[in-house]
C-alpha positions as a printed NumPy array, in Angstrom:
array([[201.008,  31.17 , 103.447],
       [201.275,  27.439, 104.058],
       [198.165,  25.851, 105.525],
       [197.828,  22.41 , 107.01 ],
       [195.133,  19.984, 108.154],
       [195.628,  17.783, 111.183],
       [193.031,  15.129, 110.477],
       [191.435,  14.707, 107.053],
       [187.843,  13.627, 107.584],
       [184.834,  14.448, 105.447],
       [184.537,  18.087, 106.542],
       [188.271,  18.748, 106.182],
       [188.13 ,  17.174, 102.721],
       [185.233,  19.474, 101.773],
       [187.251,  22.493, 102.94 ],
       [190.329,  21.447, 100.994],
       [188.364,  20.877,  97.786],
       [186.561,  24.183,  98.294],
       [189.79 ,  26.098,  98.892],
       [191.494,  24.598,  95.835],
       [188.511,  25.042,  93.49 ],
       [185.993,  27.727,  94.476],
       [188.572,  29.503,  96.676],
       [191.355,  29.318,  94.075],
       [193.935,  28.957,  96.857],
       [197.364,  28.447,  95.283],
       [199.552,  28.241,  98.378],
       [200.843,  24.988,  99.818],
       [198.299,  22.724, 101.517],
       [199.894,  20.075, 103.719],
       [197.893,  17.151, 105.075],
       [198.541,  14.842, 107.999],
       [199.123,  11.178, 107.168],
       [195.853,  10.286, 108.921],
       [193.069,   8.997, 106.642],
       [195.696,   7.838, 104.177],
       [193.441,   7.051, 101.22 ],
       [191.578,  10.379, 101.431],
       [194.784,  12.393, 101.903],
       [196.548,  10.677,  98.999],
       [193.516,  11.171,  96.742],
       [193.514,  14.906,  97.465],
       [197.268,  15.13 ,  96.852],
       [196.807,  13.376,  93.507],
       [193.959,  15.692,  92.527],
       [195.571,  19.041,  93.393],
       [199.136,  20.051,  92.521],
       [199.508,  22.274,  95.604],
       [198.415,  19.572,  98.069],
       [200.837,  17.1  ,  99.637],
       [200.854,  14.638, 102.515],
       [203.393,  15.021, 105.331],
       [205.246,  11.932, 106.492],
       [204.34 ,  12.601, 110.145],
       [202.047,  14.876, 112.132],
       [205.073,  16.68 , 113.556],
       [206.394,  17.432, 110.066],
       [202.987,  18.912, 109.267],
       [203.101,  21.157, 112.344],
       [206.685,  22.222, 111.612],
       [205.952,  23.254, 108.038],
       [202.642,  25.125, 108.12 ],
       [201.816,  28.69 , 109.19 ],
       [198.107,  28.08 , 109.738],
       [196.915,  24.702, 110.961],
       [193.319,  23.473, 110.857],
       [192.643,  21.041, 113.693],
       [190.169,  18.437, 112.422],
       [190.774,  15.444, 114.698],
       [187.847,  13.585, 116.275],
       [187.036,  14.951, 119.76 ],
       [187.833,  11.708, 121.591],
       [191.275,  11.596, 119.939],
       [192.063,  15.285, 120.174],
       [193.889,  15.564, 123.489],
       [196.064,  12.523, 122.877],
       [196.966,  13.725, 119.391],
       [197.834,  17.242, 120.564],
       [199.97 ,  15.948, 123.448],
       [202.322,  14.23 , 120.991],
       [203.141,  17.417, 119.074],
       [205.422,  20.422, 119.574],
       [203.882,  23.71 , 118.395],
       [205.509,  27.056, 117.595],
       [204.489,  30.284, 119.323],
       [203.834,  32.132, 116.05 ],
       [201.489,  29.517, 114.589],
       [197.793,  30.123, 113.962],
       [195.481,  27.274, 114.904],
       [191.897,  26.982, 113.656],
       [189.838,  24.273, 115.344],
       [186.951,  22.313, 113.856],
       [186.835,  20.119, 116.978],
       [183.615,  20.303, 118.974],
       [183.696,  20.673, 122.742],
       [187.088,  22.34 , 123.219],
       [187.22 ,  26.059, 124.01 ],
       [189.792,  28.475, 122.638],
       [191.509,  28.542, 126.034],
       [191.64 ,  24.752, 126.306],
       [193.093,  24.421, 122.81 ],
       [195.719,  27.097, 123.54 ],
       [196.73 ,  25.181, 126.665],
       [197.114,  21.96 , 124.685],
       [199.081,  23.754, 121.942],
       [201.374,  25.838, 124.162],
       [203.425,  27.895, 123.346],
       [201.042,  28.645, 120.454],
       [198.363,  31.051, 121.69 ],
       [196.614,  32.208, 118.5  ],
       [193.52 ,  29.986, 118.351],
       [190.171,  30.243, 116.549],
       [187.118,  28.019, 116.243],
       [184.951,  27.472, 113.166],
       [181.943,  25.348, 112.136],
       [182.282,  24.528, 108.424],
       [179.592,  22.365, 106.839],
       [179.777,  20.122, 103.722],
       [178.617,  22.8  , 101.205],
       [181.959,  24.637, 101.637],
       [183.206,  22.151,  99.049],
       [181.231,  24.247,  96.546],
       [181.974,  27.613,  98.166],
       [178.54 ,  27.71 ,  99.802],
       [177.115,  28.085, 103.286],
       [177.838,  29.882, 106.524],
       [181.104,  29.489, 108.446],
       [180.83 ,  30.717, 112.053],
       [184.181,  32.11 , 113.259],
       [185.334,  32.957, 116.784],
       [187.122,  35.222, 117.526],
       [187.544,  37.615, 114.613],
       [190.683,  37.682, 112.465],
       [191.106,  39.461, 109.132],
       [193.515,  36.955, 107.565],
       [191.453,  33.898, 108.489],
       [188.24 ,  35.622, 107.45 ],
       [189.715,  36.415, 104.021],
       [190.703,  32.769, 103.521],
       [187.372,  31.347, 104.695],
       [185.242,  33.866, 102.801],
       [186.461,  32.235,  99.572],
       [184.498,  29.091, 100.481],
       [181.49 ,  30.453, 102.369],
       [179.875,  33.306, 104.252],
       [181.832,  34.058, 107.421],
       [179.628,  34.751, 110.458],
       [181.303,  36.48 , 113.387],
       [180.588,  35.035, 116.837],
       [180.794,  37.296, 119.904],
       [181.667,  34.627, 122.504],
       [181.767,  30.879, 123.071],
       [178.308,  30.798, 124.621],
       [176.959,  32.061, 121.303],
       [179.249,  29.59 , 119.521],
       [177.352,  26.789, 121.277],
       [174.098,  28.006, 119.714],
       [175.635,  27.827, 116.245],
       [177.006,  24.34 , 116.924],
       [173.53 ,  23.279, 118.032],
       [171.866,  24.755, 114.948],
       [174.248,  22.801, 112.694],
       [172.529,  19.607, 113.915],
       [169.598,  20.334, 111.569],
       [171.423,  19.245, 108.405],
       [170.217,  15.648, 108.343],
       [166.671,  16.748, 109.218],
       [166.628,  19.119, 106.248],
       [167.641,  16.351, 103.853],
       [165.12 ,  13.96 , 105.374],
       [162.402,  16.606, 104.918],
       [163.287,  17.052, 101.242],
       [163.503,  13.283, 100.817],
       [160.061,  12.808, 102.392],
       [158.486,  15.214,  99.904],
       [160.163,  13.439,  96.976],
       [159.154,  10.018,  98.306],
       [155.534,  11.067,  98.641],
       [155.533,  12.356,  95.047],
       [157.002,   9.053,  93.897],
       [154.254,   7.167,  95.754],
       [151.735,   9.095,  93.639],
       [153.271,   7.909,  90.389],
       [155.919,  10.592,  89.734],
       [159.235,   9.227,  88.488],
       [161.981,   9.029,  91.115],
       [164.36 ,  11.346,  89.256],
       [161.632,  13.899,  88.525],
       [160.48 ,  13.901,  92.147],
       [164.038,  14.319,  93.454],
       [164.799,  17.164,  91.052],
       [161.573,  18.957,  91.918],
       [162.074,  18.639,  95.677],
       [165.761,  19.596,  95.702],
       [165.356,  22.471,  93.248],
       [162.358,  23.884,  95.115],
       [164.082,  23.86 ,  98.508],
       [167.273,  25.247,  96.987],
       [165.352,  28.156,  95.477],
       [163.468,  28.826,  98.718],
       [166.735,  28.788, 100.663],
       [168.098,  31.347,  98.213],
       [165.12 ,  33.626,  98.896],
       [165.688,  33.276, 102.643],
       [169.39 ,  34.03 , 102.211],
       [168.655,  37.261, 100.365],
       [166.105,  38.458, 102.928],
       [166.782,  40.376, 106.155],
       [166.367,  38.144, 109.249],
       [163.33 ,  40.021, 110.554],
       [161.423,  39.117, 107.398],
       [161.499,  35.303, 107.762],
       [157.901,  35.213, 108.984],
       [156.935,  37.634, 106.225],
       [158.31 ,  35.195, 103.644],
       [156.05 ,  32.517, 105.082],
       [153.063,  34.859, 105.005],
       [153.764,  35.787, 101.373],
       [153.297,  32.123, 100.424],
       [149.833,  32.012, 101.989],
       [146.498,  32.493, 100.301],
       [143.407,  32.471, 102.507],
       [142.034,  28.933, 102.369],
       [144.915,  27.866, 100.134],
       [147.165,  24.815, 100.101],
       [150.206,  26.379, 101.775],
       [148.009,  27.81 , 104.496],
       [146.483,  24.411, 105.22 ],
       [149.843,  22.654, 105.599],
       [151.443,  25.424, 107.674],
       [148.509,  25.863, 110.03 ],
       [148.053,  22.119, 110.522],
       [151.745,  21.682, 111.338],
       [151.587,  24.599, 113.761],
       [148.512,  23.133, 115.439],
       [150.288,  19.785, 115.741],
       [153.171,  21.459, 117.568],
       [155.601,  20.561, 114.791],
       [157.667,  23.754, 115.065],
       [157.728,  23.557, 118.84 ],
       [159.325,  20.149, 118.446],
       [162.21 ,  21.809, 116.595],
       [162.793,  24.097, 119.586],
       [162.638,  21.132, 121.946],
       [165.12 ,  19.087, 119.94 ],
       [167.57 ,  21.981, 119.679],
       [167.293,  22.49 , 123.449],
       [168.162,  18.819, 123.926],
       [171.189,  19.095, 121.636],
       [172.399,  22.209, 123.468],
       [171.995,  20.423, 126.818],
       [173.95 ,  17.458, 125.473],
       [176.814,  19.713, 124.338],
       [176.844,  21.557, 127.666],
       [176.932,  18.273, 129.6  ],
       [179.744,  17.009, 127.379],
       [181.777,  20.176, 128.067],
       [181.195,  19.813, 131.807],
       [182.287,  16.167, 131.763],
       [185.461,  17.005, 129.874],
       [186.203,  19.827, 132.325],
       [185.788,  17.457, 135.283],
       [187.996,  14.855, 133.632],
       [190.619,  17.496, 133.012],
       [190.564,  18.608, 136.655],
       [190.752,  14.993, 137.836],
       [193.832,  14.485, 135.692],
       [195.56 ,  17.384, 137.438],
       [194.977,  15.979, 140.935]])
C-alpha cells in the first residue's frame, strides 16, 4: 500500500516518523511538496519516504491519502486536485465532515476522520477514528490506541478534549517551577514532574474508566497532603472551570462549522 500526506505540518510529521519507526511501515510514503524543508528532511531520514513534484502527482500515486492541510486552505487546495473513485482519504482537518470532504474529493467517496496528537511520533496516545475501517485501524494501531467514534457529534467531543494538551504541559511546568523556586535544581525538578505525571497517566491508562475517581481516592489519606490540595481545588471550583472551558471550545467549534456551512450555501447561490 502506498500512503501519502497532503500537507506536512507538525502533526503529519509526527505520524510519518511514528509510522516509519514505531510502526515499522515499509511501504512507500509520498509527501506533498508543501513545507519543503520538513518534507525533504523526512525524505532524507527514511528510505521509503519521498517528496512528489506536485500535489496532483501525490494524489495520482497513493492508495491512501492523509489530508493534513490547514482548515482555511483546505477547500482551495482540494478544488485544484483530481481524485480517483477507489482512493481512501483520511482527514486530519478540523471542521469538515465526512460528507463535506467526500463532496470536495468527488468521485472519491471513502473518507475517514482522525485526531492524532504529537505522541504518535513515539507510538503513543489515542487516535479517534470515524467511521470504522479494518485496514486503516491496523495501520494506525501501530502508532497509537485507536478509539472508535460512533458519529460526528461524538467526534466533536473528542476534538474538544484534545484542546487540553497545552494545559497539561503548563500544569506539569508549574509544579516544576515551584520546586525550582524552593531551591531544587531545574533539571531535577523537570525530571521529577514529568516522570511523576507520566507514571500517573500510565496508571490511569491501565484502569477501567469507572475507576478514575477511585484512583483519586486511593491517593488520599485523611488529613493528608493530597487530600488538602484536592479538596481546596474542588472548593475553589477549579475542576468546574475545566468543564466551562471545554464547553466554550465545543461552542467555538460548533459556531465555526455553522459559519462554514453558511458560506458554502452562499457560494451555491
